[in-house]
C-alpha positions in Angstrom: -30.9 -35.8 239.3 -28.9 -38.7 237.7 -29.7 -40.2 234.4 -30.2 -44.0 234.2 -26.7 -45.4 234.5 -27.3 -48.3 232.1 -28.4 -46.0 229.2 -25.9 -43.3 230.0 -23.0 -45.8 229.9 -23.8 -46.3 226.2 -23.2 -42.6 225.5 -20.2 -42.4 227.8 -18.3 -45.1 225.9 -17.8 -42.8 222.9 -15.4 -40.5 224.8 -11.7 -41.4 224.7 -8.3 -40.1 224.0 -8.4 -38.0 220.9 -6.4 -35.5 219.0 -6.2 -33.8 215.7 -3.1 -33.4 213.6 -2.3 -31.1 210.7 0.7 -32.4 208.7 2.5 -30.1 206.3 5.1 -31.5 204.0 8.2 -29.5 202.9 10.4 -31.2 200.3 13.8 -29.6 200.3 15.3 -31.0 197.1 19.0 -30.7 196.8 19.6 -29.6 200.4 21.2 -31.7 203.2 19.2 -32.5 206.2 20.5 -30.6 209.2 20.8 -32.1 212.7 17.5 -32.1 214.6 16.8 -29.8 217.5 13.8 -29.7 219.8 11.9 -26.4 220.4 9.0 -26.4 222.9 7.3 -23.1 223.4 4.1 -21.5 224.5 2.5 -19.6 221.6 0.9 -16.3 222.6 -0.2 -15.1 219.1 -3.5 -16.9 219.2 -6.8 -15.0 219.8 -7.8 -17.7 222.3 -5.5 -18.5 225.2 -4.5 -22.0 224.4 -1.8 -24.4 225.5 0.6 -24.8 222.6 3.8 -26.9 222.3 6.1 -27.3 219.4 8.7 -29.8 218.5 10.8 -28.8 215.4 13.4 -30.9 213.8 14.9 -28.7 211.1 14.4 -31.0 208.2 12.0 -31.5 205.3 8.5 -31.2 206.7 6.2 -29.7 209.4 3.2 -31.1 211.3 0.6 -29.4 213.6 -1.2 -31.5 216.2 -4.3 -30.0 217.8 -4.9 -32.0 221.0 -8.1 -33.0 222.8 -9.4 -34.1 226.2 -7.5 -37.2 227.3 -4.0 -36.7 225.8 -2.9 -33.0 226.2 -0.1 -31.7 224.1 2.5 -31.8 227.0 1.9 -35.5 227.7 1.6 -36.4 224.0 5.0 -34.9 223.1 7.1 -37.6 224.7 5.8 -40.3 222.3 4.0 -39.9 219.0 5.2 -36.4 218.2 8.9 -37.2 218.7 8.6 -40.2 216.4 6.8 -38.3 213.6 9.3 -35.4 214.0 12.2 -37.8 213.7 10.7 -38.9 210.4 11.1 -35.4 209.0 8.1 -33.5 210.2 8.2 -30.4 212.4 5.4 -30.8 215.0 3.0 -28.2 216.6 0.3 -29.1 219.1 -2.6 -27.1 220.5 -5.0 -28.0 223.3 -8.7 -27.1 222.8 -10.3 -24.5 225.2 -11.3 -26.4 228.3 -8.7 -29.2 227.8 -5.0 -29.7 228.5 -3.2 -26.5 229.2 -5.9 -24.2 227.6 -8.2 -21.9 229.5 -11.9 -22.7 230.0 -14.0 -24.9 232.2 -12.4 -28.3 232.2 -14.2 -30.8 230.1 -16.9 -28.4 228.9 -17.8 -28.1 225.2 -20.6 -25.4 224.9 -20.5 -25.6 221.1 -18.9 -28.3 219.0 -18.9 -25.9 216.0 -17.0 -23.5 218.3 -14.3 -26.1 218.8 -14.1 -26.7 215.1 -13.9 -23.0 214.3 -11.2 -22.5 216.9 -9.2 -25.3 215.3 -9.5 -23.7 211.8 -8.6 -20.3 213.2 -5.5 -21.5 215.0 -4.5 -23.6 211.9 -4.8 -20.5 209.6 -2.5 -18.6 212.0 0.1 -21.3 212.0 -0.2 -21.8 208.3 0.7 -18.2 207.8 4.1 -18.6 209.3 6.9 -18.0 206.8 8.4 -21.5 207.3 5.1 -23.2 206.5 3.5 -21.1 203.8 2.8 -23.1 200.6 3.2 -26.5 202.2 0.8 -29.4 201.6 -1.5 -29.9 204.7 -3.0 -33.0 206.2 -5.5 -33.0 209.1 -5.3 -35.9 211.6 -7.9 -36.9 214.3 -8.2 -39.7 216.8 -11.5 -40.8 218.5 -13.4 -37.6 219.3 -10.7 -35.7 217.5 -11.7 -37.6 214.4 -15.1 -36.0 214.6 -13.5 -32.6 214.9 -11.1 -33.3 212.0 -14.0 -34.5 209.8 -16.1 -31.5 210.5 -13.2 -29.1 209.9 -12.6 -30.8 206.6 -16.3 -30.5 205.7 -16.2 -26.8 206.6 -13.0 -26.0 204.8 -12.4 -28.8 202.2 -9.9 -26.8 200.2 -7.6 -26.2 203.2 -6.4 -29.8 203.4 -4.5 -32.2 201.1 -5.8 -35.2 203.0 -7.0 -36.6 206.3 -5.8 -39.3 208.6 -8.2 -40.8 211.2 -7.4 -43.2 214.0 -10.5 -44.9 215.6 -12.6 -42.0 214.6 -15.9 -41.1 216.4 -17.8 -40.2 213.2 -20.9 -42.3 213.9 -22.3 -43.9 217.0 -22.9 -47.6 216.6 -26.5 -48.6 216.8 -26.1 -50.7 219.9 -24.4 -47.7 221.7 -26.9 -44.9 220.5 -29.1 -43.7 223.4 -32.8 -44.3 222.9 -34.7 -41.3 221.6 -36.5 -40.7 224.9 -33.1 -40.5 226.7 -31.7 -38.2 224.0 -34.6 -35.8 224.6 -33.9 -35.9 228.3 -30.2 -35.1 227.7 -31.1 -32.2 225.4 -33.6 -30.8 227.9 -31.3 -31.0 230.9 -28.3 -29.6 228.9 -30.3 -26.4 228.5 -31.0 -26.0 232.2 -27.7 -27.3 233.7 -25.3 -27.5 230.8 -22.1 -27.8 232.9 -23.4 -30.5 235.2 -21.5 -33.8 235.3 -24.3 -36.2 235.1 -23.3 -38.7 232.4 -21.4 -41.6 234.0 -17.9 -42.2 232.8 -16.4 -45.7 232.8 -12.7 -46.3 233.3 -11.8 -46.1 229.6 -8.2 -47.3 230.3 -9.5 -50.9 230.5 -11.1 -50.5 227.1 -8.5 -48.3 225.4 -5.1 -49.8 226.5 -4.3 -53.4 225.6 -0.8 -53.5 227.2 -0.9 -53.5 231.0 2.2 -51.4 231.6 0.8 -48.6 229.4 -2.6 -48.8 231.0 -0.9 -48.3 234.4 0.7 -45.1 233.1 -2.6 -43.5 232.2 -3.3 -42.0 235.7 0.0 -40.0 235.4 -1.7 -37.9 232.7 -2.9 -35.6 235.4 -4.1 -32.7 233.3 -6.5 -34.8 231.2 -10.2 -34.8 231.8 -11.4 -38.1 233.4 -14.5 -37.1 235.3 -18.1 -37.7 234.4 -19.0 -36.1 231.0 -20.8 -32.7 231.3 -24.3 -32.7 229.9 -23.8 -30.1 227.2 -20.6 -31.8 226.1 -22.4 -35.1 225.7 -25.2 -33.5 223.6 -22.8 -31.6 221.4 -20.9 -34.8 220.6 -24.1 -36.7 219.9 -25.3 -33.9 217.5 -21.9 -33.7 215.8 -21.8 -37.4 215.0 -25.3 -37.2 213.6 -24.2 -34.4 211.3 -21.1 -36.2 210.2 -23.0 -39.4 209.5 -25.4 -37.5 207.2 -22.6 -35.7 205.4 -20.0 -38.4 205.1 -20.5 -38.7 201.4 -19.0 -35.2 201.0 -15.6 -36.4 202.2 -13.7 -36.2 198.9 -10.1 -35.7 200.1 -7.5 -38.5 200.3 -8.2 -40.4 203.5 -6.4 -42.9 205.6 -8.4 -44.7 208.3 -6.8 -46.9 211.0 -8.7 -48.8 213.6 -8.1 -51.6 216.2 -10.3 -54.6 215.2 -11.1 -55.3 218.9 -11.9 -51.6 219.8 -14.9 -51.4 222.2 -14.9 -47.6 222.5 -15.5 -46.7 218.9 -16.8 -49.5 216.7 -14.5 -50.6 213.8 -17.7 -51.0 211.7 -18.0 -47.2 212.0 -14.7 -46.8 210.2 -15.9 -49.3 207.6 -19.0 -47.2 207.2 -16.9 -44.1 206.6 -14.7 -45.9 204.1 -17.7 -47.3 202.2 -19.5 -44.0 202.0 -16.8 -41.3 201.6 -16.7 -40.1 198.0 -12.9 -39.9 197.9 -11.2 -41.8 195.1 -8.1 -42.1 197.2 -9.1 -43.9 200.4 -7.5 -46.6 202.6 -8.8 -48.6 205.6 -6.4 -50.5 207.8 -7.8 -52.8 210.6 -5.3 -54.2 213.1 -6.2 -57.6 214.5 -6.7 -57.6 218.3 -6.0 -53.9 218.5 -7.8 -51.8 221.2 -8.9 -48.2 221.0 -5.6 -46.5 221.6 -3.5 -48.2 218.9 -1.0 -45.3 219.0 -0.6 -45.4 222.8 -1.8 -48.6 224.4 -0.6 -51.4 222.2 2.7 -53.3 222.3 5.6 -51.3 221.0 5.9 -53.3 217.8 2.2 -52.7 216.9 2.5 -48.9 217.7 5.6 -48.7 215.4 3.6 -50.5 212.7 0.7 -48.0 212.9 3.1 -45.0 212.9 4.9 -46.5 210.0 1.7 -46.9 208.1 0.8 -43.2 208.8 4.2 -41.9 207.8 4.4 -44.0 204.6 0.9 -42.7 203.6 1.9 -39.1 204.2 5.2 -39.5 202.4 3.5 -41.0 199.4 1.0 -38.2 199.1 3.6 -35.5 199.7 5.8 -36.9 196.9 2.9 -36.3 194.5 2.8 -32.6 195.3 
């Protein structure tokens, strides 16, 4: 049985490249910065078998990236992570169960809360490492990862010193929300055949990548999930965004929101909604003219460097206050 394609397409548009980052700042006053070295490893300490990569430049800070469905840690490391590491942040990356290099049925999210709890668990393990203890921490999420980051923040608000969100999926725009009857059908079917791939998935590369050469590289990300969305995954994402929308006023941590103004995957007005309704006294919204969904991966190089610079500047400023 296939759901009506026209209505399902509305729901499928909310899925895109996403990730979560934890950034931990380490100010080494009076010490010289040593030459950077790269360390990439598989971490076997975690209670869940997950794909884990690390990129450590021995300098003044550390970051932890928890990846998601479209950009797994291994693929991600050649770009964004190296740039942030070269700015004085050690980088760690974790793929969620079912995505990237982690175990689990590919593309299947049986429980969104389970994903969030796993992120918090892995973060607490990493935070307990001797080289990280006592450092300020920032959580970062992009697209669907933004929803995970926000819910983790709402669950453990005292664990983070701030949050950075890129094109976050924290609320589904009204013109993309499935009608109530279709939502009921999705929920019913997800209880019977939760793993079924019945929600049509458009080619998001056309919507996410503005620069042609970068869009043409997307298929080489062979371990990402690009098939039709599984029913239970779709329902869990829909419920998660409803929860976040109703609790957004509880976001009181320092927050940086960045969004491409021409994004057709997650509506920039959703970021405006988050900015307007979050209770934080330290909040910043940056909209980039003409920017598509993947403003860290699919834009011209000068735009990507601008966005990365805005993120690093924001982090540096907050860390200097600690």
